[in-house]
N, C-alpha and C positions, 0 to 999 in steps of 0.2 A: 498832335495831329491837326493843329490849326492850319487852315487853308487846304486841307486834304479831304477828299471824300472818304467817308467811313462806309464800309461795305461788309454785309453779312450775307452768307448763303444760307437759306433755309430749306429744309426738307420736311414734307408732311405726308403721312401715309393715311390709307383708308382704315377700315374697321378691322380690329382684331378681336374675333369672337370665336373662342375655342370650343367646338363640339368635342365630346369625348372621343370621337373617332379620329380626330386630328392627332392626339397624343396617345391613342391607344387605350385610354381609360385605365391604364396600369397604376398600381399602388406603389411600385418601386421606382425611386428617383433615378436609379442607374438605368432604367429602361427608357427614359425620355430622350427623344432625339430631336428636340426642338431646335437646337443650335444648328444641326445638320439640315433640318428642314428649311431653315430660314437663310442659310449661308449664301445663297445665290444673289441675294440683294444686300449683303453686308457691306460690300465696298462702297455702294452708292450712298448709303446712310452714313457711314463712318467719315466720309470726306467732306461732308457738309459742316458748316459752322454750328448750326443748331438743327436738331431734329426732333419733331413733335409727332406722336402717334395717338391714334384714337383707341385706347384700351377699353374695349366694351365688356370684357369679362373681368369680374373681380378676381384677385389672386389670393384668396383666403387659404387656399391649399388644402392638403389632405387632413388637416386637423379637424375641419368640420365636414369633410367628405367632398370629394370632387363631384361635379354635377354638370349636366349638359342641358339641351333645350328641354323646357322653357325657362329654367332657372339656372343660370350658369355660374360655375366656380371652377377656375382653372388652377393648374399647379403653380406654386410660387416660383418654380424655376423659370417660368416665362419671363418674369421681371428681370431676373439675372441675365438672361439671354439678350433682352432688349437693352439693358444697360451696357453690355459687352458690345453691342452693335452700334454704339454711339448715340443712342436715344437720350435726349436731355430732359424731356418733359412728356408726361402722358396726360391727355385730356380724359377725365373719368366721369363727366357728367353725361349720362346716357339712361335710356329706358330700362337697362338691366342692372343699374347700380344697386338697387335695393332688392334684387331677386332673392337673396338669401337673408335678408333682414338687416337691421341696423348693425348688430354686433359683427356680422360677417363683413359688412363694408368697412367698419373700423379696423377689423383684423387685416383686410386687404391694404388699407392705407398704411397701417403700421408696418406691413411687409415692404411696402414701397419705400418707406423711410429707412428701414434696415438696409435695403438694397442700395439706397442713395439715389433713387430715381424720383426726380421732382414730379409732382402731380398737380392738377388744377381741376376744379369743378365739383368735387365732393370732398367733405372735410370732417374732422373730428370735433370741431368746436367753432363757435362764432369767432374767436380769435384767429384760428386757422383759416377760416373763410375769408376774413377781412385782410389777411396778409397777402399783398399782391405778389404774384409770381413774375419776377422780372429777371431776365437773363442778360447779363452784361457781356457783349462780345465785340471785339474790334472797335471799341469806343461807342457802340450803339446799345441803348437799353431797350430790350424787346419785352413787352408785357403780354402775358398770355391770359386770356379769359376764357371760360367754358360754361355752356348752359345746355340744358336739354329741354325739349318741348313737353316731355312727360316722363313718368316712371312706371309705365304699365299699370296705372291705377293704384299703385302702392303709395298712398299719400298720408296715412295716419301718422307715421313718425315725423313727417315734414310739418304737420300742423303745429307741433310744439318744438321741433328741431329743424327749422328750415335750412340751417347750415349744412345738413347732411348731403344734400345734393342741390346744385343750382337749377332749379326747375322753373320753367316759365309758368307753371301752375301756381307757384308761390312767389316768384320773382317777376314783377311786372316789367314789361319791355321798356317803359319809361325809366325805370330804375337803372337798367343796364345802360341806356342812353346817357343818363346823368353820370354814371360812373366813367364811361369812356370820355365824356366831356371833362370831367374833373381831372382825369389823368393827363389829358392833353393840355388843358388850360394851365394846370399847375407844373407842367413840364416834369411830371413824375417819371415818364418814359418817353422815349423818342418814337417808338412804334408800338401800335396795339394790334395784336392778333386775337381774333375771336373765333373760338371753336363752337359751332352750333350744331347740335344734334337735332335735326328737324327734317320735315319733308315726308313724303309717302314711300313706304317700302316698295322696292322693285320698279318704281316709276323712272323712266329714262329721261324725263324732263322735270325741271323744278317746278314746284307748284307756285301758285300766286302768292301763298302765304310766305314761302321761302324768299321770294323776290321782294315782297313788302318788308319783311323783317330786315333782310340784308340792306335794302335801300335806307332804312332808318339807321341802322348801325353804321353804314358808311358815312351818311350825313353827320352823325354824332362825332366821327373821327376815327373809326376802325379803318386800318390800312390793309388788312388782309382778313378774309372771312373763309373759314375751313368748314365745309359742310359734311355731316355724316348722318347715317341711319337708313337711307334708301337701299344700301348694300349693292348698288349699281352705279356706274359712272354717269354723271349728268354734265352737260356742257357748261364750262365756266364763262364768266362775263367780266368785263370792266364796268364799274359803275362810276359815272361822272357825278360828283357831289355838288351840292350848292356852294361849297367852299372853293370850287374850282380845282379840286384834286380828284385823283382817281383811285378807286379801291378795287382790288382783285378778289373776286368771289369764286371759290370752287364749291359749287352748291352741293356736290357729293363726289367724294374721292373713291367711292365704291368699296368693295371688300379688299383688304390687304392679306389677312391670314385667317381662314375660317374653314369650316367643313361644309359650307353650303354648296350645293351643286346646281348646275345650270349655267349656260354659256356666260350670260352677262354677270352672274354672281361670282364667277371664277376669275373674272377680269377686273383688275383694280389699277392702282397707280401709285407711284411715288412722285408727288409734286415737288419740284425744285424751283426756286426763283431767288433773285437777288434783291437785297434791301439796301438802298443807299441814301445816305444823308450828306448832301453837299453844303449845307449851312446849319445854323443853330435853330432856324425856324422850323417848327414841327410840320407845317404844310408843305415843306419842301422834300419831304420823304418821297423817294422814288422806288417803285416796285417795277422790276424789269425781268426779262427773260424767263417768264413762266414756262416751265417745261413738264409735260406729262410723260413720265417713264412708266409705260404700261407694264403691269405685272400679270401673271397667270398662275393660279393654284392648280397644280396637276395632281389628279387622284390616280395613283398607280396601283398595280396589283402585286402582292396583296395590298389591302387598303392602307395607303400611306399618302399623306398630303405634303407636297413640296412646292415651294413658291419659286417662280423663275421671273427673270425679266423677259417679257414676251418676245422682245426682239431677238433674244438668244434662243429661246425655246422653238420658235417656228423654223429655225435653220435646220433642225434635226427632226421635225415631226411633220407628217403629211396630213394628219387628221386630228381634230379635237373630238374626243369621244365624251359624250355626256349622256345621261339617262334620257335626254330629250332628243338624242340623234347624233349624227356625225357632221362635222363642219370643217371647211377648209380654213386653216390658220391664216393664210394670206388674205382671204376674203374677209374674214373676221377683223383682222388687223386694219384693212383699208376702211371697212365700215365703221369701226370704232374711231379712227382718225377723223373721218368725215363728220361723224356725229359730234365729236368733241370741239370741232372747228366751226360749229354752227354759228356762234356769235363772234368768235375771234378767228377770222379767216387765216391769219398767219400764226396761229398757236403752234408752238413747237411740241410735237408729239413723237416720241421715240418707242 
């Protein structure tokens, strides 16, 4: 591939946080309809070179008892469905990682291993944590890192086993910066993608802390920053670094598949973008064509949650019904597009 551009298409989703009402809370595997509920976005994910999701529910499964808010544990079948949809890696550092304790997290990780779905951000051991997740595609080495700002106050296990979850309460930001610099300096990977579980829930704008953390990560060498936790979409930005490069920051990709209700909580996105390396020098990595493919989780009657590409859903629906009122899909779509373009006026939103 000498003399040729190396290009990888990346897809990233928002939060996957399964309330019991999403899968019916049933105990029978045959009753799960997760594949059917997610099928409307399947094609978009499958056709990308690499797909990363934010898996916020552990999938320890029925063996320890399924559970919903405030301590989540979803069916193992979710992992198999994501794998079949072309998902390559799941970011699992988040505030719900230790909801059901250390052993439940480890069981979830072992299930991901059995499924063959790569994960990053929570681990079984120091060795597991220190093994970089690098996906080689089209001649590009893409490294994924994952961190969370906290674990809902569950920190006792992390005091002696910090490898369990990459938490900012136990991993200082300077350590993350040094790790990114090491990866780039030693040419361990061409591209660094950082998943950050941070920000304030339900805030439509990124906080000053999100901006400051992202600026530090970008200056260290992060090429793409994928934000999670607010459960609503926040406007993305390009950060121009002191190295003369540009980092794309999606401060929050919103909810992808969840049982949360409310207009902004039901709208999320699949971010797609292209990563190009025209030369061997790492600072020549180019991120282009960021596109927000808006998604909408429809709550039908009887209670059933189905995800749609918003652009398709609004063609056949005149109203969005939520417990907070009725809204015009066209108006909501236009408002969402305008809000996402706050910092990037030419952002592609579909």
